[in-house]
C-alpha positions in Angstrom: 22.5 29.7 -1.1 20.0 31.7 -3.2 22.0 35.0 -3.6 22.5 38.1 -5.7 25.3 40.4 -6.7 26.0 42.9 -3.9 24.4 45.9 -5.5 21.2 44.0 -6.4 21.3 42.4 -3.0 21.1 45.8 -1.3 17.8 46.3 -3.1 16.1 43.1 -1.9 17.5 42.8 1.6 15.4 45.6 3.2 12.1 43.8 4.1 12.7 41.7 7.2 15.8 42.2 9.4 15.5 40.3 12.7 17.4 40.7 16.0 17.1 39.7 19.6 15.6 42.2 21.9 13.7 41.3 25.0 14.2 37.7 26.1 12.3 38.1 29.4 8.9 38.0 27.9 6.1 36.0 29.6 5.6 32.7 27.8 2.3 32.0 29.5 0.3 35.0 28.2 -2.0 32.9 26.1 -4.6 31.9 28.6 -7.6 31.0 26.4 -7.8 28.9 23.2 -7.6 31.8 20.7 -5.8 29.4 18.3 -3.5 32.1 17.2 -0.3 33.3 18.9 -0.5 37.1 18.4 2.2 37.5 21.1 4.6 35.6 19.0 3.8 37.6 15.9 4.4 40.8 17.8 7.6 39.5 19.2 8.9 38.6 15.7 7.8 42.0 14.4 9.7 43.8 17.1 12.8 41.8 16.3 12.7 43.4 12.8 12.5 47.0 14.0 15.3 49.6 14.1 18.2 47.2 13.4 21.5 48.3 12.1 22.9 44.8 11.4 21.7 42.6 8.5 22.1 39.3 10.5 21.0 38.8 14.1 21.4 35.9 16.7 18.5 33.6 17.5 16.8 34.6 20.7 17.0 32.1 23.6 13.3 32.3 24.4 10.1 32.8 22.4 6.6 33.5 23.7 4.4 30.4 23.4 1.5 28.7 25.2 3.3 25.9 26.9 0.2 23.8 27.5 -0.6 23.9 23.8 3.0 23.3 22.8 3.1 20.2 25.1 0.0 18.8 23.3 1.6 19.8 20.0 4.7 17.8 20.9 2.6 14.7 21.5 0.9 15.2 18.1 4.1 15.9 16.3 5.6 12.6 17.2 2.4 10.5 16.8 1.7 8.4 13.7 -1.9 8.4 14.8 -2.4 11.5 12.6 -1.8 9.6 9.4 -4.4 7.5 7.7 -2.7 4.2 8.5 -0.8 5.1 11.7 2.6 4.9 10.0 3.7 8.5 9.4 4.2 11.3 12.0 5.4 14.9 11.5 8.7 13.6 13.0 9.0 11.0 10.3 10.2 13.7 7.8 11.2 16.4 10.3 13.8 14.6 12.4 15.0 17.0 15.1 18.3 15.1 15.5 19.1 15.4 11.8 18.7 19.2 11.3 14.9 19.2 11.3 14.5 17.4 8.0 15.0 13.7 6.9 18.3 13.9 4.9 16.6 12.4 1.8 16.3 14.0 -1.6 12.5 13.9 -1.2 10.4 12.6 1.7 8.7 9.2 1.9 5.2 9.2 3.1 2.3 6.8 3.5 2.5 3.5 1.6 6.1 4.3 0.7 5.1 7.1 -1.7 7.8 9.6 -2.6 7.2 13.4 -2.4 8.1 15.9 -5.0 10.4 18.2 -3.1 13.1 18.2 -0.5 11.8 18.5 3.0 12.5 22.0 4.5 13.8 22.1 8.1 11.3 22.6 10.8 13.9 24.3 13.0 13.4 28.0 13.5 10.5 27.8 11.1 8.6 30.3 13.2 10.9 33.1 12.0 10.0 32.5 8.3 7.7 34.8 6.4 5.9 31.8 5.0 6.2 28.0 4.9 7.1 25.5 2.1 9.4 26.3 -0.8 6.6 28.1 -2.6 5.3 30.0 0.4 1.8 28.6 0.0 1.3 28.6 3.8 1.5 32.0 5.4 1.5 30.6 9.0 2.7 27.6 10.8 -0.9 26.7 11.5 -1.7 26.6 7.8 1.5 24.6 7.2 0.5 22.0 9.8 -2.7 21.2 7.9 -1.2 20.5 4.5 0.6 17.2 5.2 -2.4 15.7 6.9 -4.4 15.4 3.7 -1.6 15.2 1.2 -2.0 11.8 -0.6 1.8 11.1 -0.6 2.3 12.3 3.0 -0.2 11.3 5.7 -3.0 10.4 3.3 -6.1 11.4 5.2 -9.2 12.0 3.1 -10.0 15.2 4.9 -9.1 17.3 7.9 -12.5 16.5 9.4 -11.6 12.8 9.2 -8.6 13.4 11.4 -10.6 15.3 13.9 -13.3 12.6 14.1 -10.6 10.0 14.7 -9.0 12.0 17.5 -12.3 12.6 19.2 -13.2 8.9 18.9 -10.1 8.0 20.9 -10.6 8.6 24.6 -7.0 9.5 25.3 -6.7 12.1 22.6 -10.1 13.6 23.3 -9.1 14.0 27.0 -5.8 15.6 26.0 -7.6 18.2 24.0 -10.1 18.8 26.8 -7.3 19.2 29.3 -5.5 21.7 27.1 -8.2 23.7 25.5 -11.4 22.8 27.5 -13.0 21.4 24.4 -12.6 18.4 22.0 -10.3 18.4 19.1 -11.0 20.7 16.2 -9.0 21.6 13.1 -8.1 25.0 14.7 -7.0 23.4 18.0 -5.0 20.6 16.2 -3.1 22.9 13.9 -2.5 25.5 16.7 -1.0 22.9 19.0 1.4 21.6 16.4 2.3 25.1 15.4 3.0 26.1 19.0 5.3 23.2 19.4 7.1 24.0 16.2 7.6 27.6 17.4 9.7 26.2 20.3 12.1 24.4 18.0 14.8 27.1 18.0 18.6 26.7 17.8 20.2 29.6 19.7 23.8 29.7 20.8 25.7 28.8 17.7 29.3 29.8 17.4 28.4 32.4 14.9 25.7 33.8 17.2 28.3 34.0 20.0 30.6 35.9 17.5 27.8 38.3 16.7 27.3 38.9 20.5 30.9 39.9 20.9 32.9 36.7 21.4 35.7 37.2 18.8 37.3 33.9 19.7 34.1 32.0 18.7 35.3 31.8 15.0 38.6 30.7 13.5 40.4 33.0 11.0 39.2 30.9 8.1 35.6 31.1 9.3 35.9 34.9 9.7 37.1 35.0 6.1 34.1 33.1 5.1 31.8 35.5 7.0 33.5 38.5 5.2 33.1 36.8 1.8 29.5 36.1 2.6 28.9 39.8 2.9 31.2 41.2 0.2 30.2 38.6 -2.5 26.5 39.3 -1.9 25.2 36.2 -0.2 23.8 38.4 2.5 21.5 40.0 -0.1 19.1 37.1 0.3 20.4 35.3 3.4 19.9 37.7 6.2 17.9 38.3 9.4 17.7 35.8 12.2 17.4 32.8 10.0 19.9 33.9 7.4 17.1 33.3 5.0 13.4 32.5 5.0 12.2 36.1 4.8 12.0 36.7 1.0 11.5 35.0 -2.3 14.1 34.8 -5.0 14.5 33.3 -8.5 16.5 30.1 -8.8 19.1 31.1 -11.4 19.4 34.8 -11.3 22.4 35.2 -13.6 22.5 31.7 -15.2 19.6 29.3 -15.5 19.7 26.7 -12.8 18.7 23.5 -14.6 18.5 21.4 -11.4 14.9 21.0 -10.5 13.7 23.2 -13.4 10.5 21.2 -13.9 9.0 22.6 -10.8 8.1 26.2 -11.2 8.1 27.4 -7.6 5.8 30.2 -6.4 4.1 30.3 -9.8 2.0 27.3 -8.6 0.6 29.6 -5.9 0.2 32.9 -7.6 -0.1 31.9 -11.3 1.9 35.0 -12.1 4.4 34.4 -14.8 6.9 36.6 -13.0 6.9 34.0 -10.2 8.2 31.2 -12.3 11.1 29.5 -10.4 10.7 32.0 -7.5 11.4 30.1 -4.3 11.4 31.0 -0.6 15.1 31.6 0.3 16.0 28.7 2.6 17.4 29.3 6.0 21.1 28.6 6.4 20.7 27.8 10.1 22.0 24.2 10.7 22.7 24.0 7.0 25.6 21.5 7.5 23.1 19.0 8.9 20.4 19.3 6.2 21.9 17.7 3.1 21.0 17.0 0.3 20.4 20.5 -0.9 18.1 22.6 -3.1 14.3 22.2 -3.5 14.7 18.9 -5.3 17.4 17.5 -3.1 19.7 16.8 -6.0 22.9 18.4 -4.6 24.6 16.1 -2.2 27.3 18.3 -0.6 27.5 21.8 0.9 30.6 22.5 -1.2 28.8 21.8 -4.5 25.8 23.8 -3.3 28.0 26.8 -2.6 29.8 26.5 -6.0 26.5 26.4 -7.8 25.1 29.4 -5.9 28.2 31.5 -6.6 27.9 30.8 -10.3 24.1 30.9 -10.9 23.0 33.4 -8.2 26.0 35.7 -8.1 27.2 35.3 -11.6 30.8 34.8 -10.4 33.4 32.1 -11.1 33.7 29.9 -8.0 37.2 30.2 -6.4 38.4 27.2 -4.4 39.6 29.2 -1.4 36.4 31.2 -1.3 34.3 28.0 -1.4 36.4 26.5 1.4 36.1 29.6 3.6 32.3 30.0 2.9 31.7 26.3 3.8 33.7 26.8 7.0 31.6 29.8 7.9 28.3 28.0 7.2 29.2 25.2 9.5 29.4 27.7 12.4 25.6 28.3 12.0 24.8 24.9 13.7 23.5 24.6 17.2 21.4 22.0 19.1 17.6 22.5 19.1 16.0 23.7 22.3 12.7 21.8 22.2 11.0 23.7 25.0 12.0 27.2 23.7 12.7 28.4 27.2 
């Protein structure tokens, strides 16, 4: 957890507070290939308005173009997108393993290792930005980066991917059937992004508790939830995703030497104030996404909690508090609903 003392947390928790409102929205409102889901953006914006609670349950449905998402699913699981037909989006973002690959860093084309721990793709549509440094402001932008990353899919350019797709009769026809036109960078990234928007995990025990089912949590888990609030974890981990909606420095009260060679958001903004600033990770399905932190060097959830209490809160970890917090965090897990409906 990237967290602050309670008083400081109250200053930074204001921006994006998400909740579930209208789950009966039309999910077929995107009729034409606009290659941008404005309806989804509006939906998320409405979830942030006039909320009295700092944490909200994940909605059971989200507005997406289902035809585009269906194509996006085919693309997501296809190694055809990599330069040598060996790496798919699903290679590193495994839906049955919490939406990441459970490795310290990902392994891409030709067995090359990445630099950072793979973030989960689950519920990514609720994040304010993508990647640890927030360099992609939309899921469409995010979908493009791995395609040309030398250590991921290894394509020489986005145009090379498009040319290969359109040279293949099956893929070309799939794009024609979905968008009425051949593959393009905009169509490709939009389709993948639409599928990723459907990868939500509603119905966790914690969400049922938020919705009024007092029996959904055990006494120890309720203690953990109470500590999560009073110790200040909620200062950074709030909203629908319990994270993902602000940036925070790694090592607020004590330097966090783990992964200190990588300087976070500074690589995007080149602002010295952004050194070691990272996008606060979501805690949804956190029990399934070990190892932890941006460099993947923390193997257990218990160790991660202890380090966050010390370095982000400036407190001495207490064994009972750690046990209760870990018990609470495990209630945030739920199966993925791939169709988002």
